N, C-alpha and C positions, 0 to 999 in steps of 0.2 A: 455766205460761207467763205471762210478763208481758203486760199488755194495752197496746194502742196508746193513747197519751195525746193523739193528734191527731184529725183528722177521721176519719169512719168509713171513707172511701175515700181513699187516696193513690195517686198515680202514682209508681211506684217502679222505678228501674233497678237491676238486679243484675249486676255484673261478676263474673266467676269463677263463673258459674252452673252450670258442669259440674264444678266442683271439689268437694272433700269437704264443706265447709261450705255453699257456695252451692247445691249440689244438694239439700240438706236444708232450706235456708232458703226457697227459692221456694215449695214447697207450703204452708208455714206462712203465708206472706204471702197467698197465694191464698185459703186457708181463712178468713182474716180479712177478705176482701172487697177487698183492695187490687188495683189494676190494675198488673200486672207486665210489664216489658220486660227482656229479657236481652241482653247483649252477649257473643257467643261467637265464637271463632275459626273453628269449623267447625259449622255448623248441623246437619249430619248426626249429630253426637254427641248431639243431643237426641232422636233417634228412640226411644230406649229409655226415655225419661222419661215417666211417666204423666201429667205435667202439661204436656207439650210443646204441646198444642193450646190451652192456656189462657193462654199468654203471647205477647207480641209479640217478634219476634226480629230483631236486627240482627247481621249477620255481620261480624266484624272484631275488633279489639282496641283497647286504650287507646293504642297507638302509631300507629293509623290515624286521622288527623285527620277525614276525612270520615265514617267509621263512628262515631267517638266523638261528633261533632257531631249526627249523626242519633239516636244513642242517648240523649243527654241532653235533646234537644229536647222541651219540654212536660212534663218530669219534675219532681215535687216534691222527691224525695229519691233518693239513690244509695248503694248499698252498694259499697264498694271492697274486694274479696276476691281480688285478684290478686297474684301474686308471680312472680319470674323465677329462682328458685333453681337450676333445672336448665337454664338457658339458657347456662351457661358462666361463666367467671371475671368477666365484666363484669355480673353480675346486679344489682349495686347501681346501676350506671349506668342500666340499663334500668328498674329500679323507680323511680329518681329521675325519669327521663323520663316514665314513665307517670303518676306523681302530678302532675307539672307540667302534663301535657297535660289532665288532668281539671280542674285549677284553671282553666286557660285556657278550656276548653270549657264548664265548668259554672257560670258566674257567676250563672245564674238559679236554681240549685238552692237550696232552702230548708234542706236538711240533707244532710250526708254522714256515713255511718257506716262506720268503718274498723276491721278486726280486726287488731291487732298482737300483740306478745309482751311479757310482763313483763321489765323490765330489771334485771340484778343491781345492787344498790346504788342503785336508782332512776335509773340512768343516769350512773354516775361514771367512765365510760371503760373499765370492765372487761368490757363486753359483747362477745359474739362479732361477727364481721363481719355475720352474718345478722341478729342482733337489732339491731345498730346501724343496718343498712339499713332494717329494719322501722320503727324509731323515726324515722328520717329521713323516710320516706314519710308518717308521721303528722304530722310537723312541717310538711312542705310543704303537705299538705292543710289543716291547721289554720291556716296562715298566710294562705291565700287563699280558704277556704270555711268555712261554719259546720259544723265537724266535731266529731263525738264519736268518740273513739278508745277502743275496748275492748282491754285488754291481758290476754292469757290465758297461762297456763303450759301444760304438756303436756295436750293434749286427749285424753280417754279415751272411746273409743266404738268399736263394731265397725267395723273398716276404717280407723281413724285410724292415722297413721304412728307416733305415740308408743305407742299400745296394741299395735300389731303388733310393734314392736321389743321391748317388754316380753314379749309372748306368746311370740315365737319364741326369744328368749334363754333364758327360763325353761323352756320346754318341752324345748328341745334340750340344755341344759347342766346336768346334775345337780350338777356342781361347777364353780364359776367363780372364776378368779383375775382380778380386775377392778381397774381404776384406783382409786386411793384417793378420787378426787373423786366416786365414786358415792355417797359418804356426804354430799355437799352437799345442802342442802334445796331443794326446788322446791315449787310449788303447782299440782298437777294439777286439772283440772276436767272433769266429764262433758260430753259433747257436747250433751246436752239442755239443760244450763244455759247453755252458750255461746249456743245458739240462742234461749233464753228472753231473755237479755240483748239480743241483736241485735234481736229483735222488740220488746222492751220499750222500747228507746231510740227507735224510730221514732215520729215525731209529737210528740216533746217540743219545746215551743216554745223552751226555753232551750238554748244550746250547752253541753254538759256537760264538754267538754275530755277529759282522759285519765282513764279509769276502769279500775283493776285488778280482775280477777275471778278467783276460784279458791276452793279449799277449804283445809283445814288443811295446814300444811307437813309434808312427809315427804321422805326421801331417795330417790334412784333405787334404791338397794339395797332400801329398804323397799317400793318399788313392786314390785320383782321378787319379794321374799319374800311380799308381800301377794297377788300373783297366785298364787304357789305355794300359799299357804294356801287360797285359794278353790278351786283345782284339786286340793287334797290331795296335793301333790307334795313329797317331801322334797328340799330344795335347800340347798346350802352355798355361801356366797359369801365369798371372802377378798379384802378390799380391800388392795392393795399399791401403793406409789408407783412404778408402772411404766405403760407404755403411754401415750405422748403422745396428745393428742386425735386427731390425724390418723390414727395407727395404730389407735387404738381404733375410729374410724369405719370404717376398712377392715375391721376384725374384725367389726363389726356388719353390714357389707355382705356378708360371707362367710356369716354364720350366719343372717341374716334376708333376706327378699326386698326390703328397703329399699335402693334404689340409693345410691351414695356421694353423689350431689348432694343427697340429703335426709338421709342418715346423718350427714354432716359437720356441718351446722348443728344437728341434733338433739343430737349429742354435744357440740359446742362450747358449746351453750346450757346445759350442765350442769357445765362446768368450774369455774364459780363459783356460789355459792348464788344462786338466783333467787327472791327473795321480794318480793311486792307489798304494798300497803296496801289492804286490803279494806273500809276504813271507808266510803268513798263508795258503793261498789256495794251494800253492805248497808243503807245509809241510804236511798239512792234507790230501791232495789228490794227492800223487805222481804219481798215475796211470793215472791221467788226464793231458795230455800234450797239451795245446792249440796250434793249428796249426798256422803257420805264416799267416799273412794277405793275401798274394798272393794266398796261398793254399785255404784259406777260400773263396776268390773271385772265384777261379777256380771251387770249389765245388758248389757254388751258381749258377754260369753260367751254369754248366752242368745240374743241377736240372731244371733250367729254359728251357734249350734246350730240355730236355726230357719231359717237361711239368709235372714234378713231384714236384710241389710246394704244399706242404701239407697245409700250412696256409699262409695268407698274412696279412700285417699290417692293411688292410681295414676290416678284419673280425670282429673286435670289433666295427666298426662304423655303420654297417648296413648289411642287408641281401644280397644286390646285390654286385657283384664284380665290382671293379672300373676300372680294365683294364684286358686285356687278351693278352699275348704275344705268337705268333706262329712263330716258326723257320722252314724254309723249304729250301731245296737246290734250288739254282737258275739255270738258263739255263747253260748247260754244256759248251756252247761256251763262255759264259761270265765268268764262274767259280767263282761265288760269292754266298754268302748266301743272301736270301731275308728275311727280318724281317717284319712281319705284326704286327702292334700294334693297336689293337682296344681298345678304352678307353671310359668309362662312367665317367663323372665328378661328384664327390660328391660335392654338394653345401652346404657349412657350413658357417653359419653366425658368423662372428667374430667381436666383438666390437673393436673400434679403440684403446682403451687402452691396448689391448692384444699385439699389435705390435709396441707400441711406443719404 
């Protein structure tokens, strides 16, 4: 993990603390001695967090002016880890409003750290609505506050949306006829390295601007075949020029537990090659060495087997878990693992224009 370059103790606000990244970031900040305050929509959702009694809690969200003002008061830095993807077709408007609200309320902040996504072509207009919105949030924050924006590709970790999409597609489909654009290159990154960068940025006196983070490029096809290799599963994938992004996202929604409101942006984010420039991240943080994709998959699978999944992609969508995976040894005579997969389906209403 990268070390904080600022004072020994900072007063830090974490928005999105019950989400996939925020829920893992908070205990790391606490372990480094920082004073942490969280802004959460429902404080009851913190009850299961082992660190709940170690943080100050403000109930509300970035769209609640009074709660936001209370949350930023006296803080040195703030992590902006919220998004509105599953709020409906106006998610970009909501995310724009949230960023503008933080700029207005957080003028006394010395540092804002934001996690966005790598843009195809560096942001030449080919990005999806989701990635374009994420970039817009970063621009708003950066125009009004001292902001460092980390841009990451698919995040690979037990319980992450990208990893679970790869896992379910590969486990369930021995033969896949998939869209040709699954051969486009992306740059995944293990969740541990994302967290290392987030912690490492904190306390830097200079504003670092936009920093791409990730490992070596590979295609989504290779991500699935790589997973199959780790699991020793024979898999065949035929890329064909079929399946528009919206239909492919619906297909993902049928095969995996990922709801359409997340599957659509994940799929559309791979329709074009999504490659970043890692020069700055490797220069500024030489101590952080992103592990290869296969090593990230192995780590995620091991955490899943050990039932040590700290957070899941579904944490930000509701209080109930959407699935539970239990691994146990099978009959010794058969000599195989038995996987029990209990799932609760989240029903999310998505308008037709979301998946066109």
